[in-house]
Backbone as CSV, one residue per row, in Angstrom:
resi,resn,N_x,N_y,N_z,CA_x,CA_y,CA_z,C_x,C_y,C_z
1,MET,-28.283,9.617,-31.955,-27.054,10.362,-31.827,-25.550,9.236,-32.071
2,SER,-24.614,9.588,-32.669,-24.337,8.937,-33.469,-22.449,8.573,-32.698
3,ALA,-21.971,6.721,-33.094,-21.158,6.420,-32.085,-20.036,7.262,-31.548
4,ALA,-19.578,8.098,-32.179,-18.411,9.559,-31.600,-19.088,10.152,-30.786
5,VAL,-20.652,10.354,-30.820,-20.970,11.700,-29.642,-21.419,10.748,-28.499
6,THR,-21.960,9.383,-28.339,-21.999,8.697,-27.452,-20.566,8.551,-27.219
7,ALA,-19.987,7.725,-27.436,-18.636,7.781,-26.887,-17.899,9.078,-25.634
8,ALA,-18.268,10.089,-26.491,-17.317,11.391,-25.984,-18.731,11.379,-24.708
9,SER,-19.805,11.465,-24.956,-20.042,11.628,-23.691,-20.597,10.317,-22.718
10,ASP,-19.938,9.253,-22.850,-19.841,8.098,-21.820,-18.772,8.623,-21.263
11,ARG,-17.317,9.176,-21.720,-16.031,9.274,-21.345,-16.131,10.430,-20.642
12,ALA,-16.951,11.267,-20.983,-17.356,12.645,-19.665,-18.238,12.054,-18.517
13,GLY,-19.341,11.175,-18.341,-19.487,10.875,-17.239,-18.877,9.360,-16.433
14,HIS,-17.663,9.620,-17.183,-16.816,8.515,-16.362,-15.813,9.350,-16.238
15,ALA,-15.810,10.566,-16.319,-14.583,11.338,-15.177,-15.534,12.342,-14.617
16,ASP,-16.549,12.499,-14.733,-17.532,13.094,-13.809,-17.480,11.957,-12.207
17,GLU,-17.949,11.048,-12.964,-17.522,9.953,-11.811,-16.287,10.166,-10.660
18,ALA,-15.075,9.962,-12.161,-13.581,9.746,-11.290,-13.912,10.793,-10.444
19,ALA,-14.381,12.457,-10.750,-13.983,13.846,-9.997,-14.786,13.207,-9.017
20,GLU,-16.087,12.796,-8.633,-17.218,12.898,-7.861,-16.197,11.494,-6.639
21,THR,-15.246,11.267,-7.174,-14.729,10.063,-6.358,-13.474,10.160,-5.306
22,ALA,-13.309,10.853,-6.340,-11.732,11.516,-6.002,-12.368,13.003,-4.833
23,ARG,-13.044,13.267,-4.743,-13.657,14.422,-4.174,-13.938,13.990,-2.779
24,HIS,-14.930,12.665,-2.738,-15.355,11.935,-1.765,-14.225,11.469,-0.946
25,TYR,-12.793,10.980,-1.585,-11.471,10.870,-0.779,-11.207,11.957,-0.231
26,ALA,-10.687,12.946,-1.155,-10.392,13.759,-0.583,-10.964,14.470,0.912
27,ASP,-12.045,14.542,0.755,-12.860,14.782,1.945,-12.925,13.975,3.119
28,ARG,-13.104,12.645,2.728,-12.719,11.909,4.000,-11.284,11.809,4.080
29,PHE,-10.431,11.639,3.946,-9.212,12.104,4.298,-8.861,12.934,4.812
30,ALA,-9.843,14.469,4.279,-9.513,15.694,5.568,-10.436,15.431,6.732
31,GLY,-10.755,14.708,6.525,-12.098,14.849,7.983,-11.357,13.500,8.664
32,PHE,-10.679,12.927,8.584,-9.540,12.115,9.065,-8.572,12.583,9.664
33,GLU,-8.107,13.764,9.111,-6.596,14.294,9.780,-7.108,15.097,10.424
34,LYS,-8.300,15.725,10.420,-8.795,16.908,11.220,-8.990,16.470,12.699
35,LEU,-9.393,14.678,12.947,-9.816,14.105,13.943,-8.405,13.660,14.801
36,LEU,-7.678,13.679,13.764,-6.057,12.883,15.001,-5.831,13.779,15.796
37,PRO,-5.815,14.929,16.065,-5.532,15.507,17.204,-6.566,14.522,18.419
38,GLU,-7.579,14.873,18.541,-8.558,14.509,19.425,-8.274,12.951,19.681
39,THR,-8.240,12.562,18.410,-8.012,10.517,18.614,-6.658,10.201,19.191
40,LEU,-5.650,11.141,18.675,-4.362,10.534,19.459,-3.641,11.491,19.377
41,GLY,-3.703,13.282,19.799,-3.311,13.988,20.446,-1.994,14.441,19.469
42,THR,-2.213,14.180,18.532,-1.250,15.074,17.571,-1.708,15.318,16.155
43,THR,-1.045,15.800,15.128,-1.411,16.200,13.828,-0.787,15.564,13.219
44,ALA,-1.052,15.968,11.601,-0.363,14.823,10.689,0.818,15.330,10.357
45,ALA,0.660,16.954,10.484,2.123,17.552,10.374,2.936,17.230,10.941
46,ALA,2.898,16.499,12.658,3.424,16.939,13.645,4.398,15.274,13.344
47,VAL,3.512,14.654,12.997,4.328,13.314,12.092,5.344,13.580,11.209
48,VAL,4.546,14.069,10.668,5.241,14.060,9.171,6.781,14.782,9.543
49,ASP,6.582,15.563,10.305,7.698,16.189,10.901,9.243,15.656,11.841
50,GLN,8.253,14.956,12.500,9.107,13.759,13.221,9.989,12.967,12.156
51,VAL,9.418,12.412,10.939,9.924,11.269,10.689,10.820,11.495,9.659
52,ALA,10.093,12.782,9.177,10.875,12.799,7.688,11.665,14.513,7.193
53,ARG,11.660,15.252,8.437,11.495,16.624,8.136,13.068,16.119,8.601
54,ARG,14.056,16.453,7.796,15.439,16.847,7.799,15.932,18.135,8.477
55,PRO,17.442,17.999,8.998,17.837,19.154,9.758,17.662,20.535,9.252
56,ASP,17.928,20.479,7.991,17.877,21.431,7.097,16.285,21.917,6.642
57,GLY,15.628,21.330,7.293,14.656,21.936,7.505,13.231,20.964,5.900
58,THR,14.394,20.724,4.807,13.645,19.985,3.866,12.622,18.528,4.300
59,LEU,12.004,18.044,3.681,11.441,16.544,3.643,12.153,15.736,3.285
60,ASP,12.295,14.838,3.856,12.688,13.293,2.639,11.840,12.517,2.528
61,LEU,11.349,13.086,1.167,11.070,12.210,0.089,10.866,11.075,-0.099
62,GLU,11.772,10.620,0.128,12.042,8.809,-0.341,11.588,8.730,0.911
63,ARG,12.221,8.938,2.423,11.883,7.659,3.728,10.506,8.170,3.700
64,LEU,9.865,9.266,3.821,8.173,9.315,3.496,7.435,8.349,2.155
65,ALA,7.942,8.426,1.288,7.557,7.013,0.448,7.547,5.903,0.944
66,ARG,8.816,5.308,1.960,8.666,3.913,2.303,7.669,4.132,3.625
67,LEU,7.961,4.853,4.697,6.799,4.894,5.403,5.445,4.810,5.048
68,THR,5.031,5.393,3.992,3.779,5.118,3.340,3.928,3.216,2.679
69,VAL,4.869,2.966,2.070,4.701,1.959,1.688,4.378,0.973,2.759
70,ALA,5.269,0.959,3.780,5.195,0.224,5.166,3.756,0.166,5.800
71,ALA,3.332,1.501,5.433,1.894,1.622,6.081,0.750,0.776,5.518
72,ALA,0.983,1.232,4.538,-0.035,0.552,3.518,0.198,-0.770,3.285
73,LEU,1.465,-1.611,3.284,1.626,-3.004,3.835,0.661,-3.245,5.076
74,ARG,0.783,-2.534,5.834,0.411,-2.977,7.457,-1.031,-3.039,7.248
75,ILE,-1.955,-2.205,6.561,-3.594,-1.880,6.344,-3.629,-3.400,5.758
76,ASP,-2.958,-3.788,4.478,-3.068,-5.023,3.414,-3.383,-6.040,4.155
77,SER,-1.849,-6.087,5.290,-1.885,-7.694,6.015,-3.104,-7.530,7.125
78,HIS,-3.117,-6.336,7.796,-4.620,-6.462,8.434,-5.978,-6.854,8.164
79,GLU,-6.045,-6.093,6.951,-7.708,-6.364,6.136,-6.980,-8.114,5.590
80,SER,-6.369,-8.546,5.736,-6.110,-9.907,4.753,-6.562,-10.976,6.239
81,ASP,-6.026,-10.331,7.324,-6.256,-11.321,8.478,-7.697,-11.076,8.914
82,HIS,-8.468,-10.093,8.964,-9.780,-10.190,9.143,-10.657,-10.950,7.637
83,MET,-10.181,-10.671,6.328,-10.774,-11.737,5.541,-10.521,-12.812,5.782
84,GLU,-9.456,-13.677,6.217,-9.282,-15.316,6.627,-9.913,-15.664,7.929
85,ASN,-9.886,-14.300,9.134,-10.758,-14.645,10.238,-11.453,-13.777,10.160
86,PRO,-12.934,-13.716,9.818,-13.460,-12.858,10.137,-13.884,-13.108,11.598
87,TRP,-13.862,-11.737,12.440,-14.302,-11.442,13.652,-16.416,-11.767,13.790
88,TRP,-16.609,-11.875,12.509,-18.076,-11.980,12.772,-18.417,-13.212,13.276
89,GLU,-17.439,-14.101,12.320,-18.252,-15.725,12.587,-17.593,-16.192,13.886
90,THR,-17.209,-15.844,14.399,-16.443,-17.046,16.072,-16.947,-16.629,16.853
91,ARG,-18.016,-15.777,16.725,-18.809,-14.679,17.908,-20.080,-15.881,18.087
């Protein structure tokens, strides 16, 4: 097999793997979203409407982006706390 064919095959394999990973996370996040009503008593849509819906019905995408970054930073901080002080080592 030529180097060009091998490289094209490798790229296709990586693209398939990337698509499979994306599907995995999309399905996982959709599952999390479906669980919100029973775990938190509300839906993701209701939260978005409350925090980012303007009176004229449009979404404030800048505010939604800021809230997303704030949530990501909070998650990162929480994970860092676990990495620095693993609960399984303190029991």
